[in-house]
N, C-alpha and C positions, 0 to 999 in steps of 0.2 A: 668527379668533376662537378662543380656547382653549376646551377642553372638559374636563369632569370625567366620567369613565366611571362610570356608575351602573347599577343594575338597572332593569328595566322598571317595577317598582312605585315606585321612587324617582322615576323620570322622570315618571310619572303624578302623583305627589304634587307635584312642582315645578310641573307644568303647572296643577294645581288651585290651588296657592298663588298662582301668577302671575296666573291668571284673577281670583282674588278681589281681589288687591291692585292690579292694573294694567288690568283690562278697560276701565274707564271712560275713563282717560286715553288708552289706545290707540285706542279708538273715536273720541275727540275729535280726535286727531292725524290719523287716517285720513280723517275727515269734513271736516277744515278746508279743504282745497282747493276742494271743491265743495258742501259742506253736505249731501252724500248719506249720511245715517245708515244707510240700509238696505244700501248697498254697503259701507260701513265694517264693519258687523256681519257681513255675509256673508263678506268677505275675511278678517276676523279669525278667524271660525269655521273657515275653511279652513286658516288658519295653525296653529290649535290642532290640527286633525286631522293636519296634516303633522308637527307636533311629536310627537304620540303615536306616529307611525310612526318618525320619525328619531331622537329622543332615546334611546329604549331601545337602539337599535342602535349609534349613534355617540357617545352621551354627551350630557349636558346642557350647553349653551353657558354660558360665564361670565356672559353677559348675556342671560338668557332673554327679557326684555322686548324688548330690541333685536332679537333674532333674529325674534321674532314680528312686530314692526313691519316689518322688512325683507321678510319673506316676504309679508305682507299687501300691502305697497306694490308689490312686484313683480307680484302678482296684479292689483292695480288698474291698473297700467300696461299689462299685457297686455290688459285689458278695454277700456281707453281707446283703445288702438291699433287694436284690431279687436274690435268688440262681438259678433261672431257666430262666426267660424271658429276662434277660439282659446279660446272660452269653456270648453270641456271639457278643455283641455290640462292636464297636471300642473303643479304649482307649481314655480317655479324654486327652486333650492337657495340658501339664504341662508348666506353665509360670514362676513359682517361687517356692522357697522352704521356708517353714515356719521357723520362729525362733525356734519353738519347735523341728523341725526335725534337725536343726543345732545343738541344744543343745544335742539331743540324739546321734548324730554322735560323738560329742565331749565327751560326758559322757561314751561312749563305750570304750574309751581309758584311763582308770584310770592310775594315775601316777605310781602305783606300777607295771604296766605291760607296757613296752615301745613299744610294737607292738600290733596293734589291732587284727591281725590274731592269735597271740599267746593267747590273752585274750579269743578269741572265741574257740580256741582249748581246753582251760581249761573249758569253758562253756559246750562244747559237751562231756567232760569226766565226766559228772555228774554220781554219783554212781547209780542212779536209771535207767540209760540206761544200757542194758545188755553189759557185758564186751566184748563179742565177736563181737559186732557191733560198738563199740565206734570208733575204728580206721577207719573202712570203712566210717562211718558217717562223721568224721572229714575230711577225704580225699574228700568226695563229697561236703559237705555243706560249708566247710571253705576254702579248698585248690583247689576246682574247678575241680576235676577229675570226669569223668563219670563212670557209673557202670561197663561198659565193661573194662575200664582200671583197675579199682579196682579189678575186678574179675580175671584178668590176674595176678595181684600181689599176690593174695591169692590162685591162682591155683584152682578156682572153676568155674562152668559154669556161664556165664553172667546172664542168667535168674535167677539163684538161688541167686546171689548177689543182683540183682535188687529187688527181692522179700524181701530179708533180710532188705534192706534199707527202703523199703516201710513200712514194719512192724514196724521198729524202729521209723520211723517218726509218724506212727499212735499211737504208744504207748506214744511218747512224747506229742502228742496232747491230747490223752485221759487222761493221768495221770497228765496233766498240769505241766509237769516238767519245772521249771522256767529257763528262759534264763538270768541268773545272773552270773557275774564274781565272783568266789569264793575269800574269803579272803586268805591272805598269809598262814594262818595255815591250810587251807584245800587243798592247792596246792600239797603237797607231796603225798597225797592219790590219786590224779588224775594224777600225773606225768607219771606213766608208759604208760598210753594210749596216752598221748600227745607225749612222746618220740617215741612211735611206729608210730604215724602218721607222724611225721617229718622225721623219717627214711624211711618210705614207700614213702613219697614224693620225697626224694632224689633218692631212687632206681628207681622209676618210670620215673624220668626225667634225669637220668644220661647221656643219649645221648645228652641232651642239656646242658651239664656240663659247668662249668666255674664260674668265679667270676662275680660280677655285678648283673644284673637283670635276669639272667637265673633262671629257676625254681630250679635247683639243687643248684645254688649259694644262692638263697633265703632260701632253706631248711637248708643249712649250717648256714646262718645268724640266723635263728630261733633257731637252736640248741645251738649256742654260746650265744644268748640272754637269752635263758632259763637257761643255766648254770650260767650265771652272775646274773640273777634275783634271783635264789634260793640260790646260793652261796655255800651250803654245801652238795649238792646231788651228790654222786659219779657217778651215772649212767647218770646224765645230763652232767657232765664234760666228761664222757666217750663217749657219743654220739657226743659231740662237737669235741672230738679228732678223732673219727672214720670218720666223714664227712670231717674234715679238712685234714686228712692224705690221704683219698681217693681222695679228690680234688687236692692234690699236684701231683698226678700221672695222672691227667686227661689232657693228652697232645697229644692225638692221632691227627695226622695232617690231616686237611681237612676232607673229607668224608670217609677216610680209617680207619677201626677198627684195632687196634693192641692189641692182647692178652698181658697179663702182662709180660710173659716171653720174648716177642719180643720187649718190650719198652726199650728205651735208658735211663738209670737213669740220665744221664747228662741233660736230658730235663725236669726232674721233678723240681718242685718249692721248692727250699731249704727253703724259708721263711715259706711256709705253713707246711713243714715237721717239722721245729723247733716249730712252733705254735702248731701243733697237739701234738707233744711230750710233750709240756708244759701242755696242757690240760690233757693229759693222766696221767702225774705225779700228777695233782690235784685230779684226780679220785681215786687214790690209798688210801686205809685205812689200816694201819698196823693191822694184826690179823683178818681182815675181808675178807671173800671169795669174789673174783671178780664176778661181775654180767655179764649179757649177753653182754652189750655194751662195758664193759671193756675188755672182751675177744676178741670181734670183733675188737676193736681199737688196741689191742696188736697184732693181726694178721696183721692189716694194717701197724703197726710200723715195724714188721719183714720184710714185703715186702719193705717198704721205706728204711730200713737199707742197702739195696743193693746199694743205692746211695753212701754209705760210704765204704762198705766192698767189693763191686763188686760181692758178692755171696748171695744166699738165704739160710737161715738156715731152711732146711726142717724138721729137727728133732723138732725144736721149733714149727713149724707150725703143725706138727702131734700132739704134746702135747696140743697145744691151741685148735685145732679143736676137739680133743677128749673131752676136758673139756667143750667146747661149746655145743656139742650135748648132753652132760650129763645133762646140766641145761636148754638148750633151743633147743630142737630137732625139729626145724622148717624144712620144706622141703628144704629151701635154705641152711641151715647149714649142713644138712645131705648129700646133693649133693656135697657141697664143701669138706666135710670130705672124702667122697668117692674118689673125685678127687685127694686129697693129699695122701691118703693111696695108691691109685692105682699107683701113681707116685713114692712113696718112698718105698713101700713094694712090691706089685705085682699088675698088672692090674686085675688079677682074683679076688683078695681080694676086690678091688675097685668095680668090677662088682657085686660081691655078696652083697655088701652094697647097691648098687643101686637097685638090685632085691628085697631087703627087704622093699623098700619104699612103701607107700600106693598108691592106684590107681590114686590119684591126680597127681602123677608124670607124667602121660601121657600128661597133659596139661601144663607142666612146661618146658619151652625151655631149661634151663641149664641142666636138666636131660639128654636130648637127646644129647646135645653137649658134655657133659662129657662122656657119654656112647660111643659116636663115637670115642673120643680120646682113651679111654681104649681099645676098640675093635681094633682100628688101631694098637695099641702097641702090641696086641696079634697076629697080622697078619690076622685078620678076616676082610678083606677089604670090602667084599660085605655087611656084616652086618654094618660095620662102615659107609659106604656110605649111607645106609638106615637111620641110626641114624642122621647123619649130615643133610640129606635132610629133615627129620622131624623137626629137630631143626630150620633149615632155614625157614620152613613153619610157625612155631610158632613165629618167631621173628618179632617184630614191628619196629625195628631199621634197616633202609636200609643198613647201613654200616656193621652191624653185620650179616645181611642176606647175603650180598655179600661175607663176609669172610667165612661163613659156606658153601656157594655154592662152593667157591674156594677150601676149604678143602675137600669137597666131591669129586670134580673133581680130585684133586691131589691124593686122596686115591684110586681112581678107576684105576689109571694107573698101 
């Protein structure tokens, strides 16, 4: 295999880019013979470690993806031949990728699914996998998030999420659930889990928002691609609308976080607003009740309409959030509902809604941020400062953390 000699920094950059673009499909190829996701992830991680040692010294191979696949497969073969005495031996040196491996990489991208990551999301939405773990599994095995990040998204302890994923992978292995891309007729059944994973990917990476190759931009691309692939699925078009409209407002300058009410609508992307509204229209079905993503996209559309009207229709937001929590009472939707009710009706009512949330709220950063705002509106400044402080502690986004710390400082005056 030919190589291009590069610096260590460039080699690390190529490894990072390859991980982002190819991690999911490499895991799927490595897991295909046995269904052992954990072994696939472990051997691929070792291959990346070997790459970070070898590539800066010898140069990056012409086909980084194939190099990683070969190294990981060699390691798997070693483990299969002797599970004990060769477990800690060094990885074999990979010099080429077989024609069979190339064919498998190509075959993983069937013409009916234009993106390999999307194909793998449908693979991991297999109905034999427990519904509650499909989205976390997709986030880890295909989209590359670690269990701690996924745990924060679901407001559960990191250890509990890690164990949940381990059990799911064990079941996949034991039940020999096949890693096969479903036919078009089976995709609608698997669609809800795929949409949840794409939505979670966007939410987890919104701080890295933008078009192009940012994770949030890639999540939007996957949503739009899914909608176009299936053509007639309202919730797929609704998710495309939701992420496009949210992206249109993602214009916070530099490292400073700006809450929605402080953003200047003139800085929003009118092209993306028009595109998102077009997707939302395609999601509508006369006489059919809207689904969760249709309601969330409609909420985004109400916010984006401020770019035209100069005002926010809070009554419409109240109606939409009330409908949303009725059909999809997630922790996030209920906190957002409490925030809108607290602003439009009374802070006390909003606080009552927050108090009724399950105990998982304590690990959910937006809960504390909204509670701080409502307490401040009631003049309970000491309690508000405590809530803002707790919210800043839970935030993983430096810009959001700095904003919450400023809000706590301003409230304490």
